N, C-alpha and C positions, 0 to 999 in steps of 0.2 A: 677316594679323592674326588672323582667326578660323581655327579648324581646319577641315579638310575635312569632318569629321562635322558640325560646327556649321553650316556653310554648306549642307550637304545637307538637314539637318532644316529649316533656315530656308526653303530653297527649296520644300520640300514644303508648308510651312504658309502661304507667302506668298499663293497664290491665294485662300485662305479668309480670311486675317486681314489681308492687306496687309503691306507691307515692314516698317514700324516695329513693329507689334504682333507680327509673326512673329519678329522679332529678339528682342524682349523675352521672348516665351514660350520661345524656344529657350534664352535665358540662364537662365530659371527652371528649365528642365529640367536643364541642366548643373549648376546650383548645388544644386538640391533632390534630384534623383535620382542624379546622378553624384558629388555631393559636391565639386564644383569651387568654388574661390573666384574672385573677380572677376579677379584677375591671371592665373590659369590660363586663364580664358575668353578674355581679350583677347590673351594671348600665344600662343594657338593650340595649347595642349596637346591632344593627341588622347586621347579616352576609351579605356579598355580595352574589349575585346569584351563583357565582362559589363556594364560601364557603358552601352555603346551599346545593348545588348539591353534594358536596363531602361528607357531613354528611348523606344526604338522601340515598346515594349509599349503605351504610352499614346497613341501618335501617332494611331491610328484615331479615338479619341474627340475629339481636337483637330481632326481633319479634318472632323468632324461639327459643328463650331462650339461644342463644349462648352467652357466657360470653364476655364482652367487651374486656377483655385481649386477648382472642383468635381472636377476630375480628381485633384488632390492631396488634397482634403478639408480644406484649410486655407488661410489667407492671413495676412498681417501687417497689423495695424491699431494705430496709435499705438505702434509698436515691440513689440507683443505678438502672439503667435501666437493666431489665432482659428480654431476649427474651423467649417466651413461645409458645407452640402449644398444640394440643390435645394429644400429647404423654407425656406431663409434667403437673404436678399439677400446679394450680395457687397458688403462695405463699400466705399464710394467714398472717394476722396481728399477730397471736399468734406465728408464726414461726419467725417473726421479733423480737418479744419479746425474744425468745430463743437466737437469735443472740446477742441481747443487753446484756442479762445476761452473756453470755460467754465473750463478750468484756469487760464488767465490771470486771470480774474475772481475766482477763489476760492482762489488758491494759498496765501494766508496764513491761511485759515480752517480750523478743525478742527471735528469732530463735526457735520458737515453732514448733513441729511436730504434726499434727493432721490428722484425717481421718473423712470424712462425709460419712455415710453409708445410702444407699437408696437416692442417691444424686438428682435424678430427673433433674430439670433444672439447678442444680448446684448452686442455689441461696445462700444456706448456705455456701458452701465452698468458693464461689467467694467473698461474703461479708466479711467473716472472713479473708480470705487471703488479701483482699484489705485493711482492717483496722488493721490487726495484721501484721505489717511490718516485713519483713525478715523471715516470717514463711514458713514452708514447708507443703504444703497441698496435701492431697490425697482424692479421691472420688471413691466410688464403687456404680455401678448402673447396674441393669439387662437389662433394655431396651436400645437397640442400638440407637433408635430414640431420646430418652431422653438424652443419652450421647452426641449425636451430638449437642444438644442445650446447654448442660453443657459446652462442650468445646468451643462453640461459645461465650457463656457468659464470660468464662474466657478470651478468646482472646479480647473480646470487652473492658474489663477493664485491659488488659495487665497483667493478672495474670498467672503465671506458675503453673498449678495444674495438677497433674498426675491422670487423670480419668481412671478408670479400669472397664471393663465390667465383671460383676460377680453377682452371686446370694448370698445374705447375708445368706440365709438359708443353703447354701452348700459350698460356696467358702470363703476362706480367701483372704485378699488382698495381702500383701507381708509382709515379716518379718521386722517389724518396732519396734522401741521403741517410744511410743506415749505419748505426754503430755495430750492429751484428744481425746476422741471419741465422735462424735455428730451424732445423728440420729433422723429423723422424719419419722419413718417407717409406713407402713399401720397399722391403728389402729381402723378404723370404722368397727364394726361387720356387717356381711351380713344382719343380722336381722334389722339393723338400716337404711338400704337403703330406706325403705318406709317413713322414717322421713325426707329425704333429698329433696332438691329442684331439679326440672328438669334440671336446668342449670348445676348442678353438675353431676347428674346421667347419663344424656344424652351425656355429652361432656368430662368430665374429666376422665382420665385413671383409670379404676377399679383396675388394677394391683397395682397402687400406693395408693389406698384408702382403700380397703376392706380386711378383714381377717376373717377366719372361726370362728364362734361362739364358737366352741369346744376348741380352744386354742388361745384366743385373744392376748396373750403375746408371741406368738411363736417367733416373730422377736427379741424382747427384750432379751428373754432367750438365743437365739442363739448368739446374739451379745455379751452378757456378757460372756457366756461360751467360745467363740472364742477369744475375745479381752482382757479379764482380764489379761492374762499373758503378753500381749504386752504393757500394761500401765506401765509407770514409777511409782516409788513410789511417791505418791502425785498427780498422774494423775487422771483424772476425766472422767466419762461417763456423757454426757448431753443428755437427752431424752425429746421429746415431746410425750405426751401420752393421751389416752382416759381417761377422768376424772373418769370414772366408775371403772378403773382398776389400779389406782395409788397405792392404798393400797395393792393390790395383788402383784404388782411388788416390793414394799417395803418388803413384806414377802419373796418373792423369793430371794431377795438380801441378806438375812440373811445367805444364804449358802456360802457367800463369805466374805472375811476379809476386808470389807470396814471400813475406819476410820470415815467417815461421810456419812450420808444419809439425803437427804433433798427433800421435796416436795414443789414446789413453785406454787402459784396460778397465773393465768393469769389476764388480766385487768378486766375480768368479774367474778373474784373470783372463778374460777374453777381450780381444781387440774390438772394443765396442764403440768408442767415440773418437772423432777426428776434429781437430781445430786447425783452421787455416787463418793466418793473420796477414792482412794486406799491408 
C-alpha cells in the first residue's frame, strides 16, 4: 500500500510519535514537501531522490518532538492556510469547531463587529473575517511575536483586521459596540502540564496555554467584566474552555443579565464551548 520510503520514514518517527501520529506526519511530509496527492501516497508511488532528500532534511527536528506545523511554518485551519511559529499556539480541531459554531449562528448577518481576545496566530479572527463578509474584526494579543503572525495571516488572506497589542487581564481594546466577543484564552491548569505530551510542553508557548490553579477562570471573568457593557443587545460571548470548569463559568455568569446560557460539547463529547447571549 505505502511506498518503501513512506514506511521507512514512518518507522523512524514511530518511537517518538506513536504509530497513528507517525503515519499522519509522514503523509504531511509527502504531501507538503514532496508534492504528492493522497492517491499517490496510498498507491505507494516512490519519491524521487530529490523529494526524499527534502523530507529527510526535516526529520531530525521531528525526532526531537518538534510539531510538524512548526517545522513547516504553517498549518490549515478552517480550510485556510495559517502561518505559525513557536510564539503561537498550533490551532486545534476544537477551535475550528468554535469557528464553525459562530459561522452557523451568524451566516445570514452582514456588517458584524467582533473582537477576538487572546488572538495568538489570529486564526479565529482571520477565519471569521474571511467567511463573515463585510464584518469589522478586531484582535487583542499580548505577545508582539504572535501579533506579527496574526497580522501576516490577515494579510495572506486579504483581511483588514485591527490587531492590538494588549493584556486581556489589564487592558481594554477600544470603545466598541460589539455583535460578539470570541476567546480561546489560556485554560490548561499548571498542575495539568505533567499530563501533556513533550511536543506541546517543549515547543508551544506556555503564556498562551497555562493558567494558575488558584483561579483557572481568571481570563473568562475579566473578559466578561470588561466587555459585557460593550456587547449590543443580543450580542454574544463565545468561549472555548477547560471541560472541568464549564459549570463553574456558568455559575459565575449568573451575576450578569444574560438572556441565554449554553454549554456545547465538542466532537469528543467534552464540555468545550460556552455561549452567553446578552
